[in-house]
C-alpha positions in Angstrom: 11.4 -7.2 -7.9 11.5 -3.7 -9.1 15.2 -3.9 -9.9 14.5 -6.8 -12.2 11.6 -5.2 -14.3 12.5 -1.5 -14.2 11.3 -0.2 -17.6 14.2 2.3 -18.1 17.3 1.6 -16.0 19.1 4.8 -17.0 16.1 7.0 -16.1 15.4 8.5 -12.6 14.5 6.1 -9.9 12.8 8.2 -7.1 14.4 6.7 -3.9 15.3 9.5 -1.4 17.1 7.2 1.2 20.5 8.8 0.4 19.2 12.2 0.9 17.4 11.4 4.2 20.8 10.0 5.5 22.9 13.1 4.1 20.6 15.5 5.7 20.8 13.8 9.1 17.0 12.5 9.4 16.2 10.6 12.3 13.0 8.6 12.8 11.6 11.4 14.8 12.3 13.8 12.1 10.8 11.5 9.5 7.6 11.6 11.8 7.7 15.3 11.9 7.8 15.5 8.3 4.7 13.3 8.0 2.9 15.5 10.7 3.8 18.4 8.7 2.0 17.1 5.7 -1.2 17.1 7.7 -0.6 20.4 9.3 0.1 22.1 6.0 -3.6 21.1 4.9 -4.9 22.8 8.0 -5.6 19.5 10.0 -4.8 18.8 13.5 -1.0 18.4 14.7 0.0 15.5 16.6 -0.4 16.3 20.3 2.6 16.3 22.8 1.6 13.1 24.2 2.3 11.4 20.7 5.9 12.8 20.8 6.5 11.8 24.5 5.0 8.2 24.2 5.4 6.8 20.6 8.1 4.3 19.9 9.7 5.1 16.7 12.6 3.1 16.8 13.8 -0.1 18.5 14.8 0.7 22.2 18.5 0.2 22.9 18.0 -0.9 26.5 17.6 -4.5 25.7 13.8 -4.8 25.8 12.3 -7.3 23.4 9.5 -5.4 21.5 7.0 -6.0 18.7 8.2 -3.9 15.8 5.3 -4.3 13.4 4.3 -0.7 12.5 1.0 0.1 14.1 -0.9 3.3 15.3 -2.7 3.3 18.7 -5.8 5.1 20.1 -5.9 5.0 23.9 -9.4 6.5 23.9 -8.7 9.3 26.4 -8.8 11.8 23.6 -5.2 12.9 24.0 -2.9 9.8 23.9 -2.3 8.6 20.3 0.9 6.7 19.5 3.0 4.9 16.8 4.9 1.8 17.6 7.4 1.1 14.9 11.1 0.1 14.7 11.8 2.5 11.9 15.2 3.3 10.2 16.2 6.1 8.1 15.0 5.1 4.6 12.4 6.0 2.1 10.2 2.8 2.8 10.1 3.7 6.5 9.3 7.4 5.7 6.3 6.4 3.7 5.3 4.0 6.4 5.2 6.8 8.9 3.1 8.9 6.6 0.7 6.0 6.6 0.6 5.6 10.2 0.3 9.3 10.8 -2.8 8.9 8.7 -4.2 6.7 11.4 -3.3 9.3 14.0 -5.1 12.0 12.1 -8.3 10.0 11.7 -8.1 9.4 15.7 -7.6 13.0 16.4 -10.5 14.1 14.0 -13.1 11.8 15.7 -11.8 11.8 19.3 -14.7 13.8 20.6 -17.4 11.3 19.3 -19.1 8.8 21.6 -16.7 5.8 21.9 -18.9 3.6 19.8 -18.2 5.9 16.9 -14.4 6.4 17.3 -13.4 4.2 14.3 -13.1 4.3 10.7 -16.3 4.4 8.6 -15.3 0.9 7.6 -12.0 -1.0 8.1 -10.8 -0.1 4.6 -11.3 3.7 5.2 -8.6 3.8 8.1 -6.1 2.1 5.9 -7.0 4.1 2.9 -6.4 7.4 4.7 -2.7 6.6 5.5 -2.0 5.4 1.9 -3.7 8.4 0.5 -1.2 10.7 2.2 1.6 8.4 1.1 0.4 8.6 -2.5 1.0 12.4 -2.5 4.0 12.3 -0.4 5.9 9.8 -2.7 5.4 12.0 -5.8 8.6 13.5 -7.3 7.1 17.0 -6.9 6.5 16.7 -3.3 10.0 15.3 -2.5 11.5 17.9 -4.5 9.5 20.6 -2.6 10.6 19.3 0.9 14.1 19.3 -0.3 14.7 15.5 -0.7 15.3 15.7 -4.5 17.9 18.0 -5.9 16.3 17.9 -9.4 12.7 17.2 -10.4 12.5 14.4 -13.0 10.1 15.3 -15.7 10.3 12.9 -18.5 8.3 10.0 -19.9 11.0 7.4 -18.9 11.0 8.5 -15.3 7.3 8.6 -15.0 6.9 5.0 -16.3 9.7 3.9 -13.7 7.7 5.7 -10.9 4.4 4.1 -11.9 5.7 0.7 -12.2 7.2 1.0 -8.6 3.8 2.1 -7.3 2.2 -0.7 -9.1 4.4 -3.3 -7.7 3.5 -2.0 -4.2 -0.1 -1.5 -4.6 -1.3 -3.8 -7.4 0.5 -7.0 -6.1 -1.2 -6.8 -2.7 -4.6 -7.4 -4.3 -4.3 -11.0 -5.2 -2.2 -11.6 -2.1 -5.1 -10.3 0.0 -7.8 -12.1 -1.6 -5.9 -15.4 -1.6 -5.2 -15.2 2.2 -8.7 -14.3 3.0 -10.1 -17.0 0.8 -8.1 -19.6 2.6 -9.0 -18.1 6.0 -12.8 -18.0 5.5 -12.7 -21.5 4.0 -11.1 -22.5 7.1 -13.6 -20.8 9.3 -16.6 -22.4 7.2 -14.9 -25.8 7.7 -14.6 -26.2 4.0 -10.9 -27.1 4.3 -10.3 -30.2 6.5 -7.7 -29.6 9.4 -5.4 -32.1 7.8 -5.2 -30.2 4.6 -4.8 -26.6 5.8 -1.2 -26.2 4.5 -1.9 -28.1 1.3 -4.9 -26.0 0.4 -3.1 -22.8 1.4 -0.4 -23.4 -1.2 -2.9 -24.5 -3.8 -4.7 -21.0 -3.6 -1.2 -19.4 -3.7 -0.4 -21.3 -6.8 -3.7 -20.5 -8.5 -4.3 -16.9 -7.5 -0.7 -15.5 -7.2 1.2 -17.8 -9.3 3.9 -18.6 -6.8 5.2 -21.7 -5.3 6.4 -22.8 -1.9 10.2 -22.2 -1.4 10.8 -25.4 0.2 9.0 -28.6 0.7 5.8 -28.2 3.1 3.9 -30.6 5.1 0.8 -30.3 7.3 3.4 -29.7 10.2 4.4 -26.5 8.4 1.4 -24.1 9.1 2.6 -21.1 7.1 -0.3 -18.6 7.2 -0.1 -17.7 11.0 3.6 -16.6 10.3 1.9 -13.4 8.9 1.2 -11.0 11.8 -2.4 -10.3 10.7 -3.4 -13.8 10.8 -1.6 -14.6 14.2 -3.2 -11.4 15.6 -6.7 -11.8 14.2 -6.7 -8.8 11.9 -8.9 -9.0 8.6 -6.8 -8.7 5.5 -9.7 -7.8 3.3 -9.3 -4.2 4.6 -6.1 -4.0 2.6 -7.9 -5.1 -0.6 -10.8 -2.6 -0.3 -8.5 0.2 0.9 -6.5 -0.1 -2.4 -9.6 1.3 -4.2 -10.8 3.6 -1.7 -7.4 5.4 -1.4 -7.6 6.2 -5.1 -11.0 7.6 -4.7 -10.0 9.7 -1.9 -6.8 10.8 -3.7 -8.8 11.8 -6.8 -11.3 13.8 -4.7 -8.6 15.7 -2.9 -6.8 16.5 -6.0 -10.0 18.0 -7.5 -10.5 20.1 -4.4 -6.9 21.4 -4.8 -7.8 22.2 -8.4 -5.2 19.8 -10.0 -5.7 19.4 -13.7 -2.7 17.5 -14.6 -2.0 13.6 -14.8 -3.5 12.1 -11.6 -0.3 10.4 -10.6 1.6 13.6 -10.4 -0.9 15.3 -8.1 0.5 16.5 -4.6 -2.1 18.1 -2.3 0.6 19.2 0.3 -0.2 22.8 1.4 -3.9 22.6 0.1 -6.2 23.7 2.8 -9.1 23.0 0.4 -8.1 19.5 0.1 -7.6 19.4 4.0 -11.2 20.7 4.6 -12.6 17.9 2.4 -10.7 15.3 4.1 -11.2 16.6 7.7 -15.0 16.8 7.3 -15.1 13.2 6.2 -12.7 12.0 8.8 -14.5 13.7 11.7 -17.7 11.5 11.1 -15.7 8.6 12.4 -18.0 5.6 12.3 -21.2 7.8 13.1 -22.5 7.5 9.6 -22.8 4.4 7.4 -19.7 4.2 5.2 -21.5 5.0 1.9 -22.6 8.4 3.4 -18.9 8.9 4.5 -17.8 8.0 1.0 -20.4 10.4 -0.6 -19.0 13.3 1.7 -15.5 13.0 0.2 -15.9 11.2 -3.3 -19.3 12.0 -4.3 -20.4 8.4 -4.5 -21.8 5.8 -2.3 -19.8 3.1 -3.8 -16.3 1.8 -3.8 -15.1 2.0 -7.2 -12.0 1.1 -9.4 -12.3 4.0 -11.8 -9.8 6.4 -10.1 -7.4 3.4 -9.4 -7.5 2.7 -13.3 -7.1 6.4 -14.1 -3.9 6.7 -11.9 -2.3 3.7 -13.8 -3.5 4.3 -17.2 -0.3 5.7 -18.5 1.5 2.5 -17.3 -1.3 0.2 -18.6 -0.6 1.7 -22.1 3.0 1.3 -22.0 2.9 -2.3 -20.8 0.4 -3.3 -23.4 2.6 -1.8 -26.1 5.7 -3.7 -24.7 3.7 -7.0 -25.0 2.6 -6.3 -28.6 6.1 -5.1 -29.7 7.8 -8.1 -28.2 5.0 -10.6 -29.2 4.5 -11.9 -25.6 0.8 -12.7 -25.7 1.7 -16.4 -25.9 3.8 -16.0 -22.7 0.9 -14.9 -20.5 -0.3 -17.4 -17.9 1.4 -19.9 -15.8 1.3 -23.7 -15.1 -1.6 -24.1 -12.8 -0.2 -27.3 -11.7 3.1 -25.5 -10.5 5.3 -28.3 -11.9 8.5 -26.4 -11.2 9.6 -26.3 -7.6 12.7 -24.4 -6.6 13.9 -27.1 -4.2 13.7 -29.6 -7.0 15.8 -27.9 -9.7 18.6 -25.4 -9.0 17.6 -22.9 -11.5 14.6 -22.8 -13.8 14.9 -22.3 -17.5 15.5 -18.6 -18.3 12.5 -18.6 -20.5 10.4 -19.9 -17.6 11.7 -17.0 -15.3 10.6 -14.3 -18.0 7.2 -15.9 -18.6 6.7 -16.3 -14.8 7.2 -12.4 -14.2 5.1 -11.5 -17.2 2.4 -13.9 -16.6 2.1 -13.4 -12.8 1.6 -9.6 -13.1 -0.9 -9.9 -16.0 -3.0 -12.3 -13.9 -2.9 -10.1 -10.8 -4.5 -7.3 -12.7 -7.1 -9.3 -14.3 -8.5 -9.9 -10.9 -9.7 -6.2 -10.8 -10.4 -5.7 -14.4 -7.5 -4.0 -16.0 -4.7 -5.4 -18.3 -1.8 -3.8 -16.4 1.1 -6.2 -16.7 4.7 -6.4 -15.5 7.4 -7.1 -18.3 10.3 -9.3 -17.6 12.5 -9.7 -20.7 
């Protein structure tokens, strides 16, 4: 979607895929780059077992493998691995930073009793990886590690960067809530078995503003196509982690002594930030999560304040665009979802624009900020 809604097409678009390929990066080298981030903060390097046993790309020996990126703790205090079929591009480089966050968490609490070898809550584990990816994705960091030849430093490039970040992070919030709402209503037997698919798409319509791409019947049970549903992983962790990661991010930026715009902060090479993070990670699950939150963020609550602060410049830009283009009447979507892509070849152009604008607006309404994505 980013290519359709990019605020300033002629400004910088921070994607270092070409640089990774030109510099001969491999999946292992991208993993080394992620590991180096933690080492630069004075944290624990990945052990040799990690490099010997991890699967960082699809095997070429004909084996059929599960490629969904995951990190693994084998509970012997030395064997920690990533399983991922990565290719050389920026998205996979960021995913490796995320998965290496799990590995660092494992390393920090590996000497605790087994019962405490876990995140303070399930959102904490996910937040740690995303926290590092937030810093590693900044233009400043990419420039410092030699993946950007020039450092973009203009308003237009900043808005492009923030919108790209928002599409990755903001849009997952209603997706997560919609999926978990369906799943828990099924668990509570509030949705009859013969209506599972129908109710799933009703929730997708109402919460996300999307419609099914093809006709669906009760023979087409779509939710288990998602890895996390089929493998019984909670998706609520991805909702809570979105707020937690920004609380962690702001705390580490403060430890570094950062005084600029929050979204520009990179705490690479900051041992002060590393000390704050490592002290919290080493607690594992030995303390209630509010105490772990207090140890790093100075509060016992999950909050949206840091999240809103990060996206504040984009929020202002988007609201200005809505006002300047008189788009207030375009917000919202047809709750009945009268348009179906399989019933009409192409929707009216006005409906496409309204759909993009209203969908993004409603997404952010869910967590109390008027962040909207503009499609002209």
